[in-house]
N, C-alpha and C positions, 0 to 999 in steps of 0.2 A: 695565582689562578687567573686565567684570561677568558673573558666571555665577549661574544659579539652583541651588538645592539639587537640583532634579530633574535638571538637566544634569550636575551632578557625580556624582550617583548613577548616572546612565546611563553615564558614562565609566568608572566603577569597577565597574559591574555589582553595585552594593550595594543593600541594603534601606533605603529611606528611611522614617524615623519622624518625620513632621512635614509642614509646609507646603512643597510643592515649588516654590512661587513666591518663597520667601525668597531674597534675593540676597546674594552676597559679592563683594568686590572686592579683598581683600588676604588675606595669609597671616599667621598669628601662632602663637606658643607658646601652649599651653593656659592657662598662668598669666598671660599678658598679653593674652588674647583680648578684643577689643572688638566692638561691633556692626558688622556688615559683614565680619567676618573668618571665615576657614576655619581650623580647627585639627584636631588629632588626639590620641587617647589610646592609647598602646601600652604604656608602662611602668606597671605597677601602682603604683609609688611616687608617680605624679602623679594617682591616681584622685580624690583630694580636690578637685582643682582643677576637675573637671567640674561640680561643684555650685555653683561660684562664677564660672566663666568667663562673660564677656559675648559670647564668639564666637557668631556666628549659626548656624554649622554645625560639628559635630564628627564626625570619622571615628573609629569604635571597632570593636573586634573583635566578632564575632557573639555571643560568649558573654557580653558585657557586659550586666548587668542593673542598672539604677539603683536605688539604695536610697532616694533622695529625688527630689522633683520637680526637673526640669531646665528652665532657660531656653533652652538650646541645642537645635537640631534634630540628630538623630543619623542618620548613615549607617553601617550595619553591614556589615562586610566580613570576609573570612577573615583578613586580616593588615593591621591598621591602618597599621603602619609602611611596609609595602610599598606600600599604596594611596596613602598621602600622598606617597611618593617618586614614584609614577606621576603624581600631580597636579602635583608640582614639575616633572617632565620635560615634561608637557603644557603647563604654564604657560610654561616657557622656549621651547618650540617655537612657541607662539602669539606670544609677545613678540618673538621674533627672526625671525618669518616675514615679513621685508621682501623686496620684489622691486623690480627696476628699477635704473637707473643714475643716481646723483645727479650734480650738476655743482657745481664743476668736477672732472674727473678726466682723467688721460692714459691712453688705451687704444690700443695699437698696432693698426694695421690688420690685422696678421697674428694677433692674439689671437683665440681662439675660446672660446665659452662656451655652456652648455646652457640648458635650461628653468629657470624660477623662479630666475633669477640676481639677486643683489643686489651692487652695487658702491657703497660709500660714498664720500662727497665726499673729494677730495684724495688719492685712491688712484692707483696706477700699475700698469699691466699692460704688461710688456715684449714683445719680439718672440717670436712663436711660442709664446706661452702657450696651453695647452689646459686648459679647465675644464669639468667635468661638470655634471650637473643638481643643482638645489637647493643651490648653493654660495652662502654668505653672506660677503662680504668687507666688513668694516666700515671706517669712514673712516681715512685716513692709513696705509693698508697699502701696502707696496712688494712687487711680484711681479716678479722678474727674468726675463731672457730664458730661453726653453726650459723653463720650469717646467710640470710636469704635475700637475693637481689632479683627483681623481676626484669621485664623487658625494657629496652630503650632508656637505660639509665646511664648518665655520665658522671663520673667521679674524677675531679681534677686533682692535679699533683699535690701530694703531701697530706691528703685527708687521712683520717684514722677512724676506722669503723670497728668498734669493739664487738666481742662475741655476742651471739644471740640476736643481733639487730635484724629487723625485717624492713626491707625497702621495696616500695611498690613500683608500678610502671611509670615511666616518663619522668623520673626524678632527676634533679641536677644538684650535685653536692660540690661546692667550690673548694678551692685550696685552703688548707689549714683547718678545715672543719673537724671537730672531734665529736663522734656520736657514740654514746654508750659508756662514757667514763662514769666512775662511781659518783652517785649523788652525795651531797654534803650532809652525811648522816653521822652524827656523834652524840653520845649521851654521857652525862656526868656520872661518875661512880661516887661512892661514899666519901672518897678522899678529895673530891672536887676535880678529879682528872677526867678528861674527855676520852671516851673509848669509842672506837669505830663501830657503827652498826653495819653489818654486811649488806651490800646492795645486790640483791639476787635477781632482780627483774631485768627488763630489756627496754629497747626503744623500737617503736613502730612508726614508720613513715608510710602513709597511704599514697595513692597515685597522685602524680602531678605536683609534687612538693619540691620547692626550690629552697636551698639552704645557702646563704651568703658566706663569703670567706671569713674564716676566723670564728665562726659561731660554734658554740658548744651546747650539746644536748645530753643531759645526764640520764643514765639508766634508772629505772624505778627501784625503790627498796623492795617492794613486792609488786607483781603485776607489770604494767607497762607505762612508760611515758609515750604519749600518742600525739602525732600530728596528723590530723585528718586531711582528706584529699583537697588539693588545691591551695594548701597553706604556702605562703611566701615569706621567707625570713631574709632580712637584710644582713649585712656584715656585723660581726662582733656582738652577737646576742647571746645571752645566757638563759637557757631553759633548764630548770632544776628537775629533780626526780619527781615522777608521778604527775607531772603537769599534763594536761590535755588541752589541745588547741583545736577549735572547731573548723569546719570546712571553709575554705576560701577566706580565711583571716590573713591579713598582711601586717607585718610588724617591722618598724624601721630600726636603724642601727643603734647599738648600745643600750637596748632595753634589757632589763633583767626581770625574770619571773621566778619567784620562789616556789618551793615544793608544794605539790598537791593542789595547785590552783587550776580551776577549770575555766577556760575561755570559750565563748560561744562562736557561732558561725558569722561570717561576713563582718568581722570587727576590723577596725583600722586603728593601729596603735603607733603613735609617733615616736621619734627618736628619744633616747635617754629616759624612757618611762620606767619607773620602778613599781613592781607589783608584789605585794606581800603574799605569803603562802596561805593555803587552806581557805581560799575564798572562791566565789563563783562570779564570773562576769557573763552577762547575758549575750544575746545575739545583736548584731548591728550596732554595737557600741563603738563610739569614736573617742579616742583619748589623745589629747594634744601633747606635743613634745614636752619633756621634762616634768610631766605630772607624776604625782605619787599616789598610788591606789592602795588604800588600806582597809577597804570594806567591800562587801558584796555590791555588785552593780547590776541594776535591772536592764533588760533589753532596751535598745534604742536611745540610751542616754549619751550625751556628749559632755565630756569632762575636761577640765583644765585646772592646773595648780597643784600645790603640794602642802597639805593633803588636798586631793582633787575635789573641786566643787562642780556643780552643774555649770555648763559652759556659759549660759546666760547670766547666772548669778555671779560667776567669776568676773565677767566683763563689767557688770554693774558695780561690783565691789572694787574692781580695779580703778574705776573712775575716782573713787574716794582714796584708796590707800596710796595711789601714786601722787596724790596731792596732800598727803598727811602733813608735810612740813608747812605748807601754806595754811592748812586748816588749823594747825597748832598755833601758828602766828596770829591768826584771827581770834582764836580763843584767848590767847594771852592778851591781845589788844582789848577784847571785850571785858576781860577780868580787870585789866588796868583801868579802863574807863569807868567800870562799875565801882571799883575801889575808890577812884578819885571822886566820883559823884557822891558816894556814901560818905566820904570824909568831909566833903564840902557841906552836905546837909547836916551832918553832926555838928560841925563847927558853927553853922548858922543858928542852931538851936541852943 
């Protein structure tokens, strides 16, 4: 895709300083800019690169005043970082704005879809699937029976959406995601064998949910596994049956959440966190990476460790347990000195 400097300035409502007909066809870091590239300068630490960059167009803050002659054309905006993010979003929208149905695909006669629909090759739409407007389903995607998908949803290649799943507006589901597989439900019989408990519920994603590549979200045993609006999940996360995650909570990669746990709103959960089942985590909770959560957590707590402690208590304790070998040596030395002193006093008497 090729854009002129004038078109970019128009999209950003920015001030163009240079030839509006200069074209760009790729994006680049300012220190790696080449002819035909668009870049930006937001961090003052990178200012020196604007004088050497070969990028054709650079987005800068309005208060930037060059001290030397520039080869690059400038577009001045209120916030260069925010403006470049806007361009990235626009670029992705244009790049992914495919429409039509490729062949071969399987599409049930009872499946319904709205305007500006794209269905990639080798995809599958089951019975009674309903799909809104501007939905993009990339190749090799499986959509099971009775799935409901709202408007402006993108599902990338290879995702699997099991039956009865409900997906809200403006959701993004990345490659390799599995939504609605059976939860890990087994119960022992009298012979000690584990028998499967049927998983008859579903998964609900509310509006503006993003699911990272390789993440799995299990259907509920009864009722629903629910991700409330604005939830953002990183890659390779496991969400078990009947979990509920509150609005605008973000979770980093390789976290695992066991069944029936409820997580509140606006929480931030680091990578490789393990959370047991059947507990409640309040709102605005922050959990540091690699922590283990095995109890109910009140709102606004900050936690670290396994099992997790209050973040402040953990840091105080860490001062001691990282120095345990030195502390033990000191104790051994004190015991030895005391023993020697006691021995000398005994001999003197």
